[in-house]
C-alpha positions as CSV (number, residue, x, y, z in Angstrom):
1,X,-11.8,37.9,-22.6
2,X,-13.1,35.8,-19.7
3,X,-10.9,34.3,-17.0
4,X,-11.6,30.8,-18.3
5,X,-10.4,31.9,-21.8
6,X,-7.2,33.3,-20.2
7,X,-6.5,30.1,-18.5
8,X,-7.2,28.1,-21.6
9,X,-4.7,30.2,-23.5
10,X,-2.0,29.8,-20.9
11,X,-1.7,26.1,-21.8
12,X,-0.9,27.1,-25.4
13,X,2.2,29.2,-24.7
14,X,5.7,28.2,-23.5
15,X,5.8,26.9,-20.0
16,X,8.1,29.7,-18.6
17,X,5.7,32.3,-20.0
18,X,2.7,30.3,-18.8
19,X,3.9,30.5,-15.2
20,X,4.2,34.2,-15.5
21,X,0.7,34.6,-17.0
22,X,-0.8,32.3,-14.4
23,X,0.4,34.5,-11.6
24,X,-1.3,37.5,-13.2
25,X,-4.7,35.9,-12.6
26,X,-6.8,37.0,-9.6
27,X,-5.6,35.3,-6.4
28,X,-9.0,34.0,-5.4
29,X,-9.3,32.3,-8.8
30,X,-5.8,30.8,-8.8
31,X,-6.4,29.5,-5.3
32,X,-9.6,27.9,-6.5
33,X,-7.8,26.3,-9.5
34,X,-5.0,25.0,-7.2
35,X,-7.5,23.5,-4.8
36,X,-9.3,21.7,-7.7
37,X,-6.0,20.4,-9.2
38,X,-4.8,19.3,-5.8
39,X,-8.1,17.5,-5.1
40,X,-8.0,15.7,-8.4
41,X,-4.4,14.6,-8.0
42,X,-5.1,13.5,-4.5
43,X,-8.1,11.4,-5.3
44,X,-6.6,10.0,-8.5
45,X,-3.7,8.7,-6.5
46,X,-6.0,7.1,-3.9
47,X,-8.2,5.6,-6.7
48,X,-5.1,4.0,-8.3
49,X,-3.9,2.6,-4.9
50,X,-7.3,1.3,-4.0
51,X,-7.7,-0.2,-7.5
52,X,-4.5,-2.1,-7.2
53,X,-5.5,-3.4,-3.7
54,X,-8.9,-4.5,-4.9
55,X,-7.4,-6.3,-7.9
56,X,-5.1,-8.3,-5.6
57,X,-7.9,-9.1,-3.1
58,X,-10.2,-10.2,-5.9
59,X,-7.5,-12.4,-7.3
60,X,-7.6,-14.4,-4.1
61,X,-11.2,-14.1,-2.9
62,X,-13.1,-13.6,-6.2
63,X,-14.9,-10.7,-7.6
64,X,-16.9,-8.4,-5.3
65,X,-20.6,-8.8,-6.2
66,X,-22.4,-6.1,-8.0
67,X,-25.0,-5.6,-5.3
68,X,-22.3,-4.6,-2.8
69,X,-20.7,-2.3,-5.4
70,X,-24.0,-0.5,-5.9
71,X,-24.7,-0.3,-2.2
72,X,-21.3,1.3,-1.6
73,X,-21.7,3.7,-4.4
74,X,-24.9,5.0,-2.8
75,X,-23.2,5.0,0.6
76,X,-20.2,7.0,-0.7
77,X,-22.4,9.8,-2.0
78,X,-25.0,9.8,0.9
79,X,-22.5,9.6,3.8
80,X,-19.2,11.0,2.4
81,X,-20.6,13.3,-0.3
82,X,-18.9,12.0,-3.4
83,X,-18.1,8.9,-5.5
84,X,-14.4,9.9,-5.1
85,X,-14.5,8.0,-1.8
86,X,-15.9,4.8,-3.4
87,X,-12.7,3.0,-4.3
88,X,-11.6,2.4,-0.6
89,X,-15.1,1.4,0.4
90,X,-14.9,-1.3,-2.3
91,X,-11.5,-2.5,-0.9
92,X,-12.9,-2.8,2.7
93,X,-16.0,-4.5,1.5
94,X,-13.9,-7.1,-0.5
95,X,-11.8,-7.8,2.6
96,X,-14.8,-8.3,4.8
97,X,-17.1,-10.0,2.2
98,X,-19.9,-7.6,3.1
99,X,-20.7,-3.9,2.7
100,X,-18.2,-1.8,4.7
101,X,-20.7,0.7,6.2
102,X,-18.6,1.3,9.3
103,X,-15.3,2.2,7.5
104,X,-13.8,5.6,6.7
105,X,-12.2,5.7,3.3
106,X,-8.5,6.5,3.4
107,X,-8.8,9.6,1.2
108,X,-11.8,10.9,3.2
109,X,-9.7,10.5,6.4
110,X,-6.8,12.3,4.9
111,X,-8.6,15.1,3.2
112,X,-11.4,15.8,5.7
113,X,-10.9,14.1,9.1
114,X,-7.2,14.6,9.6
115,X,-7.4,18.3,8.8
116,X,-10.0,18.8,11.4
117,X,-8.6,16.8,14.3
118,X,-4.8,16.9,13.9
119,X,-3.7,20.4,13.8
120,X,-0.5,19.3,15.5
121,X,0.3,16.3,13.3
122,X,3.2,18.1,11.7
123,X,5.1,17.8,15.0
124,X,5.5,14.1,14.4
125,X,7.9,14.8,11.6
126,X,10.5,16.1,14.1
127,X,11.2,12.9,16.1
128,X,13.5,14.7,18.5
129,X,10.4,16.4,20.0
130,X,8.6,13.2,21.0
131,X,10.4,12.7,24.4
132,X,9.9,16.4,25.2
133,X,6.2,16.3,24.4
134,X,5.2,12.9,25.9
135,X,8.1,12.0,28.2
136,X,11.4,10.2,28.0
137,X,10.0,7.4,30.1
138,X,7.8,6.5,27.1
139,X,10.0,7.5,24.1
140,X,13.5,5.9,24.5
141,X,15.4,8.6,22.7
142,X,19.0,9.4,23.8
143,X,20.0,12.3,21.7
144,X,19.6,14.0,18.4
145,X,21.5,15.7,15.6
146,X,20.6,19.1,14.4
147,X,22.5,21.2,11.9
148,X,25.4,18.7,12.1
149,X,25.7,19.0,15.9
150,X,25.0,16.1,18.3
151,X,23.2,16.9,21.5
152,X,21.7,15.0,24.4
153,X,18.4,15.8,26.0
154,X,20.0,18.0,28.7
155,X,20.9,20.4,25.8
156,X,24.6,19.5,26.0
157,X,26.6,19.5,22.8
158,X,28.5,16.2,22.4
159,X,31.6,15.4,20.4
160,X,31.4,12.2,18.4
161,X,33.5,10.4,21.1
162,X,31.4,11.8,23.9
163,X,28.3,10.8,22.1
164,X,29.7,7.3,21.5
165,X,30.5,6.8,25.1
166,X,27.2,8.1,26.2
167,X,24.9,6.3,23.7
168,X,26.4,2.8,23.8
169,X,26.5,2.3,27.6
170,X,23.4,0.0,27.5
171,X,23.7,-1.9,24.2
172,X,26.2,-2.5,21.4
173,X,23.7,-1.1,18.9
174,X,21.7,2.1,18.6
175,X,19.2,3.4,16.1
176,X,19.3,6.6,14.1
177,X,16.1,8.0,12.4
178,X,16.1,11.0,10.2
179,X,13.5,13.6,10.8
180,X,10.4,13.0,8.6
181,X,11.5,9.4,8.0
182,X,8.6,7.1,7.3
183,X,7.7,3.6,6.0
184,X,11.0,2.2,7.3
185,X,13.1,4.5,5.2
186,X,16.1,6.6,6.5
187,X,16.5,4.3,9.5
188,X,20.0,3.1,10.5
189,X,21.1,0.5,13.0
190,X,24.6,1.5,14.2
191,X,27.3,-0.4,16.0
192,X,29.9,1.7,17.9
193,X,32.4,1.4,15.0
194,X,29.7,2.3,12.5
195,X,28.7,5.3,14.6
196,X,32.2,6.7,14.5
197,X,32.2,6.6,10.7
198,X,28.6,7.9,10.6
199,X,29.3,10.8,13.0
200,X,32.4,11.9,11.1
201,X,30.3,12.6,8.0
202,X,27.9,15.4,7.3
203,X,25.2,14.3,9.8
204,X,21.6,14.6,8.7
205,X,19.0,16.0,11.2
206,X,17.6,13.1,13.2
207,X,17.2,11.3,16.5
208,X,19.3,8.6,18.2
209,X,17.3,5.9,20.0
210,X,18.2,2.9,22.2
211,X,18.0,-0.4,20.3
212,X,15.1,-2.4,21.6
213,X,15.6,-6.1,22.2
214,X,12.1,-7.4,21.3
215,X,10.1,-10.0,23.3
216,X,10.6,-13.6,22.4
217,X,7.0,-13.8,21.3
218,X,7.8,-11.9,18.1
219,X,10.9,-14.1,17.5
220,X,8.7,-17.2,17.8
221,X,6.7,-16.0,14.8
222,X,9.8,-15.2,12.8
223,X,13.3,-14.0,13.7
224,X,12.4,-10.6,12.3
225,X,11.7,-7.1,13.7
226,X,8.2,-6.3,14.7
227,X,6.2,-3.3,16.0
228,X,2.8,-3.0,17.6
229,X,0.8,-0.1,16.1
230,X,-1.9,1.3,18.4
231,X,-4.2,4.2,17.6
232,X,-5.7,6.3,20.4
233,X,-8.2,9.2,20.4
234,X,-9.1,12.0,22.7
235,X,-12.8,11.9,23.3
236,X,-14.8,15.1,23.8
237,X,-14.8,14.6,27.6
238,X,-11.0,14.5,27.6
239,X,-10.7,10.7,28.1
240,X,-8.1,8.9,26.0
241,X,-9.2,5.6,24.5
242,X,-7.8,2.9,22.3
243,X,-9.6,2.5,18.9
244,X,-7.4,0.2,16.8
245,X,-4.3,-1.9,16.8
246,X,-2.3,-4.2,14.6
247,X,1.0,-6.0,14.5
248,X,3.5,-5.2,11.8
249,X,6.3,-7.7,11.4
250,X,9.2,-7.6,9.0
251,X,11.1,-10.2,7.0
252,X,13.9,-12.3,8.4
253,X,16.5,-10.6,6.3
254,X,15.8,-7.1,7.6
255,X,17.1,-5.2,10.6
256,X,14.0,-3.0,11.1
257,X,10.4,-3.1,9.9
258,X,10.0,-1.7,6.4
259,X,6.6,-0.8,5.1
260,X,7.0,-2.1,1.6
261,X,7.8,-5.7,2.7
262,X,6.2,-6.1,6.1
263,X,3.2,-8.1,7.1
264,X,0.2,-6.4,8.8
265,X,-2.0,-8.5,11.2
266,X,-5.0,-7.1,13.0
267,X,-5.2,-7.5,16.8
268,X,-8.4,-8.5,18.6
269,X,-8.2,-5.9,21.3
270,X,-10.5,-7.7,23.6
271,X,-8.5,-11.0,23.7
272,X,-5.0,-9.6,22.7
273,X,-4.9,-12.3,20.0
274,X,-3.9,-12.0,16.4
275,X,-6.4,-12.5,13.6
276,X,-6.0,-15.5,11.4
277,X,-5.2,-13.5,8.3
278,X,-2.7,-10.8,7.6
279,X,-1.8,-8.6,4.6
280,X,1.4,-7.7,2.8
281,X,1.8,-4.1,1.5
282,X,0.3,-5.1,-1.8
283,X,-2.8,-6.5,0.0
284,X,-1.8,-10.1,-0.6
285,X,-3.5,-12.2,2.1
286,X,-1.8,-14.9,4.0
287,X,-2.4,-16.9,7.2
288,X,1.3,-17.5,7.9
289,X,4.6,-15.7,7.9
290,X,6.2,-16.1,4.5
291,X,9.7,-16.8,5.9
292,X,9.0,-19.0,8.9
293,X,5.6,-20.6,7.9
294,X,4.3,-20.0,11.4
295,X,0.5,-19.5,11.5
296,X,-0.4,-16.4,13.6
297,X,-4.1,-16.8,14.0
298,X,-5.0,-16.9,17.7
299,X,-1.5,-16.2,19.0
300,X,-1.8,-14.0,22.1
301,X,0.4,-10.9,22.4
302,X,1.9,-10.8,25.9
303,X,1.6,-7.6,28.1
304,X,-0.7,-5.9,25.5
305,X,-2.5,-4.2,28.4
306,X,0.7,-2.6,29.5
307,X,1.3,-1.4,25.9
308,X,-2.2,0.2,25.8
309,X,-1.6,1.9,29.2
310,X,1.7,3.3,27.9
311,X,0.2,4.9,24.7
312,X,-2.8,6.2,26.6
313,X,-0.5,7.9,29.2
314,X,1.6,9.3,26.4
315,X,-1.5,10.7,24.6
316,X,-2.8,12.3,27.8
317,X,0.5,14.3,28.1
318,X,-0.2,15.8,24.7
319,X,-3.9,16.2,24.6
320,X,-3.9,18.8,21.8
321,X,-3.8,16.0,19.2
322,X,-7.2,14.3,18.9
323,X,-5.8,11.2,17.3
324,X,-2.4,9.6,17.6
325,X,-1.4,6.4,15.9
């Protein structure tokens, strides 16, 4: 019986037995099967996400013309090697109203580029390491919790009362982020009283950070939290350079920026001004903040050059990562 016949028969027997039978197959073959399954699931998820995005964009801007679709189909195969990368190229083309020849599909970046350039990307999951890797003058962390124990960055173990006295000396609020938190999830804004209750429970692993009082510029758009997202790369000659930037601003009812409800606005890096259009998480396009009605096109972000200098200095201190952002 061939290996293919064996695998076909596996799917016809009970699941607990199928698992056992599967592991009897040659490792090289099972590795190949797993890679193919992972690849299909990965690209299927991206195709679904890109399809939803394109549907929203076309509902506002009209259908993407067939000529551009055909051009991008050829481009996906000739440049990226497969039609699997077509869906995101269609999204970028619909946003720009022209063929997106200069864009990298999200799934190509994740499956190919990221693996090659970011061998150390996993370190970002442990947020307590950031001030140690790139400097406490850049990352405003004040302590961390690990295995239920609170420590400061001198390595000292702190009781909940000691931590409270130490962490709240500058502001009446602090922020706690769980390790591996993302998209605005597992983030807590704590007052001193709330911290006492929080620290008395089974503490999750995470980092404590100072609360940042944001610039009045962001409050002028909407009384909502905002973050500037900047992406830097390490060039082959060792220089660190800025490649992209956008503003992510939350809703007025939120204490911190959350990915599923925030608004993303591209920044013109030459003029430090915001583009006239921004996008919600579902790719709904708008020219104004949905809560305040303030139009953001042309608004100039103050001190952006200092922000760029800060992230470039931080990247230079951890040059092993080729891309940070």
